[in-house]
C-alpha positions as CSV (number, residue, x, y, z in Angstrom):
1,X,-2.4,-52.8,-239.1
2,X,-0.1,-54.7,-236.7
3,X,2.6,-57.4,-238.2
4,X,1.0,-60.1,-236.8
5,X,-2.7,-59.6,-238.3
6,X,-1.2,-58.4,-241.4
7,X,0.7,-62.0,-241.9
8,X,-2.4,-64.0,-240.9
9,X,-4.3,-61.8,-243.5
10,X,-1.5,-62.5,-245.9
11,X,-1.4,-66.2,-245.6
12,X,-5.4,-66.4,-245.6
13,X,-5.2,-64.5,-248.8
14,X,-2.2,-66.4,-250.2
15,X,-4.3,-69.6,-249.8
16,X,-7.3,-68.2,-251.4
17,X,-5.3,-67.0,-254.4
18,X,-5.9,-63.1,-254.0
19,X,-3.0,-60.7,-254.7
20,X,-3.5,-58.9,-251.1
21,X,-0.7,-56.4,-251.6
22,X,-1.6,-55.2,-255.0
23,X,-5.2,-54.6,-253.9
24,X,-4.6,-53.1,-250.7
25,X,-4.1,-49.6,-251.7
26,X,-6.9,-49.4,-253.9
27,X,-9.3,-51.2,-251.3
28,X,-8.2,-48.5,-248.4
29,X,-8.8,-45.6,-251.2
30,X,-12.3,-47.1,-251.9
31,X,-13.1,-47.0,-248.0
32,X,-11.5,-43.6,-247.4
33,X,-13.6,-42.2,-250.5
34,X,-16.9,-42.8,-248.9
35,X,-18.3,-43.4,-252.5
36,X,-22.2,-43.2,-252.6
37,X,-24.2,-45.6,-254.4
38,X,-27.7,-45.0,-256.0
39,X,-29.7,-42.9,-254.0
40,X,-33.6,-42.5,-253.8
41,X,-35.1,-39.4,-255.1
42,X,-38.3,-37.2,-253.6
43,X,-39.9,-34.0,-254.0
44,X,-41.0,-33.0,-250.6
45,X,-38.3,-30.8,-248.3
46,X,-36.2,-32.9,-245.9
47,X,-38.6,-31.7,-243.4
48,X,-41.7,-32.9,-245.0
49,X,-40.1,-36.3,-245.9
50,X,-38.9,-36.5,-242.0
51,X,-42.1,-36.0,-240.6
52,X,-44.2,-38.0,-243.0
53,X,-41.6,-41.1,-242.6
54,X,-41.8,-40.7,-238.9
55,X,-45.4,-41.0,-239.0
56,X,-45.4,-44.0,-241.1
57,X,-43.2,-45.7,-238.1
58,X,-45.7,-44.9,-235.0
59,X,-43.8,-41.7,-234.1
60,X,-45.4,-38.6,-233.2
61,X,-44.0,-34.9,-233.1
62,X,-44.3,-31.2,-231.6
63,X,-43.5,-28.1,-233.0
64,X,-41.7,-25.0,-231.2
65,X,-39.9,-22.4,-232.3
66,X,-37.9,-21.5,-229.1
67,X,-35.9,-23.0,-226.1
68,X,-38.6,-21.2,-224.0
69,X,-41.4,-23.6,-225.7
70,X,-39.7,-26.9,-224.3
71,X,-41.4,-26.8,-221.2
72,X,-44.7,-26.3,-222.3
73,X,-44.4,-28.8,-225.2
74,X,-43.1,-31.6,-222.6
75,X,-45.8,-30.8,-220.2
76,X,-48.7,-30.8,-223.1
77,X,-47.3,-34.5,-224.1
78,X,-47.2,-35.6,-220.5
79,X,-50.7,-34.3,-220.0
80,X,-52.1,-36.1,-223.0
81,X,-50.5,-39.4,-221.9
82,X,-51.5,-39.1,-218.2
83,X,-47.9,-39.3,-217.2
84,X,-46.2,-37.6,-214.1
85,X,-44.1,-34.9,-214.3
86,X,-40.9,-36.9,-213.6
87,X,-38.4,-37.5,-216.1
88,X,-34.6,-38.1,-216.8
89,X,-32.9,-35.2,-219.1
90,X,-29.9,-35.4,-220.5
91,X,-27.2,-33.2,-219.5
92,X,-26.7,-31.5,-223.1
93,X,-26.0,-27.7,-223.7
94,X,-29.2,-27.3,-225.8
95,X,-31.4,-28.3,-222.7
96,X,-29.0,-26.8,-220.2
97,X,-30.7,-23.6,-219.6
98,X,-34.3,-25.0,-219.2
99,X,-35.8,-24.3,-216.0
100,X,-38.3,-26.8,-215.2
101,X,-41.5,-25.9,-213.0
102,X,-41.5,-26.1,-209.2
103,X,-42.8,-29.6,-208.3
104,X,-41.3,-31.5,-211.4
105,X,-39.0,-34.0,-210.8
106,X,-36.4,-33.5,-213.6
107,X,-33.0,-34.9,-213.2
108,X,-30.1,-34.4,-215.6
109,X,-28.6,-37.7,-215.8
110,X,-28.1,-41.1,-217.3
111,X,-31.4,-43.4,-217.3
112,X,-32.0,-45.9,-215.1
113,X,-34.2,-49.1,-214.9
114,X,-37.1,-47.3,-213.4
115,X,-37.1,-44.0,-215.4
116,X,-40.3,-43.9,-217.2
117,X,-39.6,-40.7,-219.4
118,X,-36.5,-39.9,-221.1
119,X,-35.5,-36.4,-222.9
120,X,-32.3,-36.3,-225.2
121,X,-31.0,-34.3,-227.8
122,X,-30.6,-35.7,-231.6
123,X,-27.3,-35.3,-233.6
124,X,-29.4,-35.0,-236.4
125,X,-32.5,-36.6,-238.1
126,X,-32.3,-38.3,-241.5
127,X,-35.5,-37.3,-243.7
128,X,-35.0,-40.6,-245.9
129,X,-36.5,-42.6,-243.2
130,X,-37.7,-40.5,-240.4
131,X,-35.1,-41.8,-238.3
132,X,-33.0,-40.1,-235.7
133,X,-29.3,-40.4,-235.1
134,X,-28.1,-40.2,-231.6
135,X,-24.2,-40.3,-230.3
136,X,-23.2,-41.7,-226.9
137,X,-21.5,-39.4,-224.8
138,X,-21.0,-37.3,-221.5
139,X,-24.0,-35.2,-223.0
140,X,-26.2,-37.9,-224.6
141,X,-26.1,-40.9,-222.3
142,X,-27.1,-43.9,-224.4
143,X,-29.7,-45.4,-221.5
144,X,-32.0,-42.4,-222.3
145,X,-33.2,-43.6,-225.5
146,X,-33.3,-47.4,-224.6
147,X,-34.6,-47.7,-220.8
148,X,-37.7,-45.4,-220.5
149,X,-40.8,-46.2,-222.0
150,X,-41.5,-42.5,-223.4
151,X,-38.7,-41.3,-225.1
152,X,-38.7,-37.6,-226.2
153,X,-35.8,-36.1,-228.3
154,X,-35.4,-32.6,-229.1
155,X,-34.4,-32.3,-232.8
156,X,-33.4,-28.7,-234.3
157,X,-35.3,-28.4,-237.8
158,X,-31.7,-27.2,-239.5
159,X,-30.2,-30.7,-238.4
160,X,-32.4,-32.9,-240.6
161,X,-30.8,-34.3,-243.4
162,X,-31.8,-35.9,-246.8
163,X,-30.2,-39.1,-246.6
164,X,-28.3,-41.6,-244.5
165,X,-25.0,-40.9,-246.2
166,X,-25.5,-37.5,-245.2
167,X,-25.8,-38.1,-241.3
168,X,-22.7,-40.2,-241.6
169,X,-20.9,-37.3,-243.7
170,X,-21.9,-34.6,-241.1
171,X,-20.8,-36.8,-238.3
172,X,-17.3,-37.0,-239.9
173,X,-17.1,-33.5,-240.5
174,X,-18.4,-32.3,-237.1
175,X,-16.5,-34.9,-234.8
176,X,-13.7,-36.3,-237.0
177,X,-14.1,-39.9,-235.5
178,X,-17.0,-41.9,-234.4
179,X,-18.3,-41.9,-230.9
180,X,-18.2,-45.2,-228.7
181,X,-21.8,-45.8,-229.9
182,X,-24.1,-44.4,-232.8
183,X,-27.5,-45.3,-232.6
184,X,-30.1,-44.7,-235.4
185,X,-33.5,-44.9,-234.4
186,X,-36.6,-44.9,-236.1
187,X,-39.8,-44.9,-234.6
188,X,-41.0,-46.8,-231.1
189,X,-39.4,-50.1,-230.3
190,X,-41.3,-53.0,-232.1
191,X,-41.2,-56.6,-232.8
192,X,-43.4,-59.0,-234.7
193,X,-41.9,-62.1,-233.3
194,X,-45.1,-63.4,-231.4
195,X,-47.7,-64.9,-233.9
196,X,-46.3,-61.7,-236.3
197,X,-48.5,-59.3,-234.6
198,X,-46.8,-55.9,-234.2
199,X,-46.0,-55.3,-230.5
200,X,-44.1,-52.1,-229.3
201,X,-42.2,-51.3,-226.6
202,X,-40.3,-55.0,-227.1
203,X,-36.6,-53.6,-226.2
204,X,-37.1,-50.0,-226.0
205,X,-39.4,-47.1,-225.8
206,X,-43.2,-47.9,-226.6
207,X,-43.4,-44.3,-227.6
208,X,-41.3,-42.0,-229.7
209,X,-42.1,-38.3,-229.5
210,X,-39.9,-35.6,-231.3
211,X,-39.6,-32.1,-230.4
212,X,-39.1,-30.1,-233.7
213,X,-37.4,-26.8,-232.9
214,X,-37.7,-24.6,-235.7
215,X,-35.0,-21.8,-236.6
216,X,-31.4,-22.3,-236.3
217,X,-29.6,-23.9,-233.4
218,X,-26.3,-22.4,-231.9
């Protein structure tokens, strides 16, 4: 904390009658302890809970057992939705070895306004809410999970954590510090602002399709 900021906060605390200097260590300790409050309990496995919650928020999923099945899984989705074989792919290590069929337009880059389909990799899944956590960075451009109408997301099954607090703990353990942006996505984009009627694709993808990959990822 800078001297100027400390002085300003000190004057505010003094005006409010707070003992700022005495409270500061306790406040900092509480922040750094990451204490957890009451948490919901359930009987399902994290995988079962995640998929059940994902379905409730209008998300869909397909299961695969190896990287070799990524192309076919994406192809099945595109065919089911009558979509062209043209997509924007995150330059992520888990997708770098994928060989897209001849004739497909699969470009490894950030998404642009006219991209219809995006494919990225989640940092983790959160069973409690059926959410995906994505971190911004060179291998995970944030535009991929906001601009395309159809967002496909690869999620290794062993990256599903039970609760929201577990996701933040995993992020701190593996990354040390927060990225520039952390996005938690729960189902397709939606709003009920117009006559309280749910509309999908209000400010993001109309459809969310998770590619759930079994086994352990490297």
